[in-house]
C-alpha positions in Angstrom: -18.0 22.7 -30.7 -15.4 20.8 -32.6 -13.9 22.1 -35.8 -13.2 19.9 -39.0 -11.7 20.7 -42.0 -13.8 20.6 -45.3 -11.5 17.8 -46.5 -12.2 15.7 -43.6 -15.9 16.1 -43.9 -15.8 15.9 -47.7 -14.1 12.5 -47.6 -16.5 11.2 -44.9 -19.6 12.2 -46.7 -18.2 10.9 -49.8 -17.4 7.6 -48.4 -20.9 7.6 -46.5 -22.5 7.9 -50.0 -20.3 5.3 -51.4 -21.6 2.8 -48.5 -25.3 3.4 -49.8 -24.3 2.4 -53.2 -23.8 5.5 -54.9 -21.5 5.7 -57.9 -18.1 7.4 -57.3 -19.0 10.3 -59.6 -22.4 10.7 -57.7 -21.0 10.3 -54.3 -18.5 12.9 -55.0 -21.0 15.5 -56.4 -23.4 14.5 -53.9 -20.6 15.4 -51.0 -19.7 18.5 -52.8 -23.4 19.9 -52.8 -24.0 19.0 -49.4 -20.5 20.6 -48.0 -21.4 23.9 -49.7 -24.0 24.6 -47.4 -21.8 24.2 -44.5 -19.1 26.1 -46.1 -21.6 29.2 -46.6 -22.9 28.7 -42.9 -26.2 27.2 -43.7 -25.3 24.6 -41.1 -28.9 23.2 -41.4 -28.5 21.8 -44.8 -25.3 20.4 -45.0 -23.6 17.6 -42.9 -26.4 17.6 -40.3 -28.5 16.4 -42.9 -26.7 13.4 -44.0 -28.0 10.7 -41.5 -31.6 11.8 -42.8 -30.8 10.8 -46.4 -29.0 7.5 -45.3 -32.2 6.9 -43.0 -34.4 7.3 -46.2 -32.3 5.4 -48.2 -32.7 2.5 -45.6 -36.2 2.7 -45.9 -36.0 2.3 -49.7 -37.3 5.9 -50.5 -33.8 7.0 -52.2 -32.3 5.2 -55.2 -28.8 5.3 -54.7 -28.2 4.5 -58.7 -30.8 6.2 -60.7 -31.3 6.8 -64.2 -31.7 10.6 -64.1 -33.0 11.7 -67.5 -34.9 14.3 -69.7 -38.5 12.8 -70.3 -39.9 15.8 -72.3 -38.3 18.6 -74.0 -38.7 21.5 -76.3 -35.7 23.7 -77.5 -36.1 26.0 -74.6 -37.7 23.6 -71.8 -37.3 20.3 -70.4 -38.9 18.1 -67.7 -36.3 15.6 -65.8 -37.1 12.4 -64.1 -35.0 11.9 -61.2 -35.8 8.3 -60.8 -36.0 8.6 -57.1 -32.4 9.6 -56.9 -30.6 11.9 -54.3 -31.8 15.5 -55.2 -28.0 16.5 -54.3 -27.4 14.7 -57.8 -30.4 15.2 -59.7 -30.5 18.9 -59.4 -27.4 19.8 -60.9 -28.1 17.5 -63.8 -31.2 19.5 -64.2 -29.5 22.7 -63.8 -26.7 21.7 -66.3 -29.8 20.8 -68.9 -31.1 24.6 -68.3 -27.7 25.8 -68.9 -27.0 23.8 -72.1 -30.7 25.1 -73.4 -29.8 28.5 -72.8 -26.1 28.5 -74.6 -28.3 27.5 -77.6 -31.5 29.5 -77.5 -30.8 32.2 -74.9 -32.9 30.6 -72.3 -33.4 27.4 -70.5 -36.3 26.2 -68.1 -36.5 23.0 -66.2 -38.9 21.4 -64.1 -38.1 18.3 -62.0 -39.9 15.1 -60.6 -39.3 12.0 -58.8 -36.2 13.5 -57.0 -35.5 14.4 -53.1 -34.4 17.1 -51.1 -31.4 18.8 -52.9 -29.5 20.5 -50.1 -29.3 24.6 -50.5 -30.9 26.1 -53.5 -27.9 28.6 -53.9 -25.7 25.7 -55.3 -27.9 24.8 -58.3 -28.4 28.7 -58.9 -24.7 29.6 -58.8 -23.8 26.9 -61.5 -24.8 29.6 -64.2 -22.6 32.1 -63.1 -19.5 30.9 -64.7 -21.3 30.9 -68.1 -22.3 34.8 -67.7 -25.9 33.4 -67.2 -28.3 34.3 -64.5 -29.6 31.2 -62.5 -32.7 30.6 -60.6 -33.3 27.4 -58.6 -36.6 26.6 -56.7 -37.6 23.3 -54.9 -40.7 22.3 -52.9 -40.4 20.5 -49.6 -42.2 18.5 -46.9 -45.3 20.0 -45.8 -44.5 21.8 -42.7 -46.0 25.4 -43.3 -49.3 26.3 -42.7 -51.1 29.2 -45.1 -51.9 32.3 -43.5 -55.2 31.8 -41.4 -54.6 28.1 -41.4 -53.3 25.6 -39.0 -53.1 22.8 -41.4 -49.6 21.9 -42.8 -49.8 22.4 -46.6 -46.6 23.7 -48.0 -42.9 23.0 -47.4 -40.2 26.1 -47.1 -39.8 26.1 -50.8 -36.8 28.2 -50.9 -36.2 30.6 -53.9 -32.5 31.2 -55.3 -31.4 33.6 -57.8 -27.6 34.2 -58.8 -26.6 37.2 -61.0 -23.1 37.4 -62.3 -21.1 40.8 -61.9 -17.5 42.2 -63.3 -15.2 43.0 -60.8 -17.7 42.8 -57.6 -18.9 39.3 -56.5 -21.9 38.2 -57.7 -25.5 39.0 -56.2 -26.7 35.5 -54.6 -30.2 35.4 -52.9 -31.0 31.9 -51.4 -33.9 32.6 -49.0 -36.8 30.1 -47.6 -40.2 31.2 -48.1 -40.9 30.9 -44.5 -39.8 33.3 -41.9 -37.3 30.6 -41.1 -36.1 27.0 -42.7 -36.9 24.2 -40.6 -33.4 23.2 -40.3 -32.7 26.4 -38.2 -35.3 25.3 -35.5 -33.4 21.8 -35.6 -30.6 23.5 -34.7 -32.4 25.5 -32.1 -33.7 21.9 -30.8 -30.2 20.8 -30.5 -28.9 23.7 -28.4 -32.2 23.5 -26.3 -33.1 27.1 -27.3 -36.1 29.0 -27.6 -37.4 30.1 -31.2 -38.2 34.0 -31.9 -41.9 34.8 -32.1 -42.9 34.7 -35.5 -41.2 31.3 -36.7 -43.8 28.9 -35.6 -47.5 28.4 -34.6 -48.8 25.7 -32.1 -51.4 22.8 -33.0 -54.1 25.5 -32.6 -52.8 28.1 -34.9 -51.2 30.2 -31.7 -47.7 31.6 -32.2 -45.2 29.9 -29.9 -41.7 30.3 -29.2 -41.3 26.5 -28.5 -38.5 25.2 -31.0 -40.4 21.8 -30.9 -43.6 23.3 -31.9 -43.7 21.9 -35.2 -42.9 18.3 -33.8 -45.9 18.8 -31.3 -48.5 19.2 -34.2 -47.7 22.9 -35.0 -46.5 24.5 -38.1 -44.0 26.8 -39.6 -45.2 30.0 -40.5 -45.0 31.9 -44.0 -42.3 34.7 -44.5 -43.8 37.5 -42.3 -44.9 35.4 -39.7 -48.5 37.0 -39.5 -51.0 38.9 -41.5 -50.2 42.1 -40.2 -46.4 41.7 -41.1 -47.2 40.2 -44.7 -47.3 36.4 -44.2 -49.9 36.5 -47.1 -46.9 37.4 -49.7 -44.9 34.8 -48.0 -47.5 32.2 -48.6 -47.9 33.2 -52.2 -44.4 32.8 -52.5 -44.3 29.4 -51.2 -47.1 28.7 -53.5 -45.5 29.9 -56.7 -42.7 27.7 -55.7 -44.7 24.6 -55.3 -46.8 25.0 -58.7 -43.5 25.6 -60.7 -41.8 22.8 -59.0 -44.3 20.3 -58.9 -47.6 20.9 -60.4 -45.7 21.8 -63.6 -43.4 18.8 -63.5 -45.8 15.7 -62.4 -44.2 15.6 -58.8 -46.1 15.7 -55.5 -47.4 18.9 -54.2 -48.7 20.6 -51.5 -49.7 18.3 -48.4 -48.7 15.4 -50.7 -45.0 16.2 -51.0 -43.2 13.3 -49.3 -41.5 14.2 -45.8 -37.7 14.1 -45.4 -37.9 12.3 -42.1 -38.0 8.7 -42.4 -40.3 7.8 -39.9 -43.1 9.6 -41.4 -44.5 7.6 -44.5 -45.2 9.4 -47.7 -49.0 9.8 -48.4 -50.5 6.8 -49.6 -52.3 8.2 -52.2 -49.8 10.6 -53.9 -50.8 12.7 -56.7 -47.4 12.7 -58.6 -43.7 11.2 -58.3 -41.4 12.4 -55.2 -40.4 16.0 -54.8 -40.1 18.4 -57.4 -37.5 21.3 -58.2 -37.7 24.1 -60.8 -34.6 25.5 -62.5 -33.9 28.4 -64.9 -30.6 29.5 -66.9 -30.8 33.0 -68.7 -27.8 33.9 -70.9 -27.1 37.6 -70.1 -26.0 38.6 -73.7 -29.7 37.3 -75.1 -30.6 40.6 -73.3 -27.7 43.0 -73.6 -23.7 42.7 -74.1 -22.5 40.4 -71.1 -19.6 42.9 -70.2 -22.0 45.8 -70.4 -24.5 44.2 -68.2 -21.9 43.2 -65.7 -20.5 46.7 -65.6 -23.8 47.9 -64.5 -24.1 45.3 -62.0 -21.0 46.4 -60.5 -22.4 50.2 -60.2 -25.5 48.5 -58.9 -23.7 46.6 -56.0 -21.5 49.6 -55.6 -24.3 52.2 -55.0 -26.4 50.0 -52.5 -23.1 49.0 -50.8 -22.5 52.7 -50.2 -26.1 53.3 -49.0 -25.9 54.9 -45.4 -26.2 52.3 -42.7 -28.7 52.9 -39.7 -27.1 53.3 -36.0 -25.7 50.0 -34.7 -24.7 48.7 -38.4 -21.4 49.5 -40.1 -22.6 48.6 -43.7 -25.4 47.4 -45.9 -25.0 43.9 -47.2 -25.6 42.9 -50.9 -27.1 39.0 -51.2 -24.6 36.7 -50.8 -21.9 38.6 -48.6 -22.6 36.7 -45.7 -22.4 33.3 -47.3 -19.5 34.3 -49.3 -17.2 35.7 -46.5 -18.2 32.6 -44.4 -17.0 30.4 -47.0 -13.5 31.7 -47.5 -13.4 31.8 -43.8 -14.6 27.9 -43.3 -12.4 26.7 -46.3 -9.2 28.2 -44.6 -10.1 27.5 -40.5 -12.4 24.5 -40.7 -16.3 23.9 -40.2 -17.6 23.9 -36.8 -19.9 21.0 -36.0 -22.3 21.5 -32.6 -21.8 18.2 -30.3 -25.4 16.6 -31.3 -24.3 16.6 -35.0 -20.8 15.3 -34.5 -22.4 12.6 -32.5 -24.9 11.9 -35.1 -22.2 11.4 -37.7 -20.1 9.4 -35.4 -22.9 7.1 -34.7 -23.3 6.8 -38.6 -19.7 6.3 -39.4 -19.7 3.4 -36.7 -22.8 1.7 -38.3 -21.4 1.8 -41.7 -17.4 1.5 -41.1 -16.6 4.9 -42.1 -14.3 7.1 -39.6 -14.7 10.6 -39.0 
């Protein structure tokens, strides 16, 4: 496993996005959003996905120069049309719309259609933090997940992220798939030729399997919980809420009609909407109580949970966002490790487009 500096990977990613026709500003933003995943340890959603975006562009399914715009709005809500652009660019635009509305009326809510995969949900939610706002970020995704008691793939991994500011403590940042594991984690196991834990995947007959290639063989990812006895119906419900907020509300494709991220699978020939959908929320803290007062109490909340007695074998209780924040600091200083299949994939991409890694 080789380690690359953030600067190296950022330059490579930006130059690749320029090669497919993205304007400089979009290429820079897209690289920043994508690399935020690698920095925070979400390796499945970082540069490992770059070739996937390029292949979608080659198939004409990503518009490198979109006219991202608000198609409908009220003082506190909006619908953004991504014009088929990179979700890495569309999503920050939409989140900024939510933030601007929250500045004016207290909260902002934006649903997005006609977009693509937007990277990690947490990046967009965290945009609200510097404004003393709570940020919310949701997206639907390729249908790889079977509802509880089904063997048909109907939902995506449909993540939820919520970012909450604090005063002296680091912010509370939840960023989670509504499946037991994101598909990207399976891809990492596939590259490492390792089995998946039981509860992640079911085979084509709906039987749980440890085969990391189970989804490729006609199986499906499992909702959070894995099975009914462990609460998979709750993961199914959460994923459904994300799908409805992101796509049914905006006019994007939902459920099994959501377009696949992989270029070798064609979108449904009879779509029910446009592209993928996202949903964003921004809530100005001082629309509820004075921001400084709230953040002081968030510090107290976080401190008390950190002080909770850990079980044997564990040193401390974590707050959502702790592992990612610690890894971001470490990787920004010491570099980002890439497993060899990802490195080889990026080098091949670079050779094809004349970009050096």
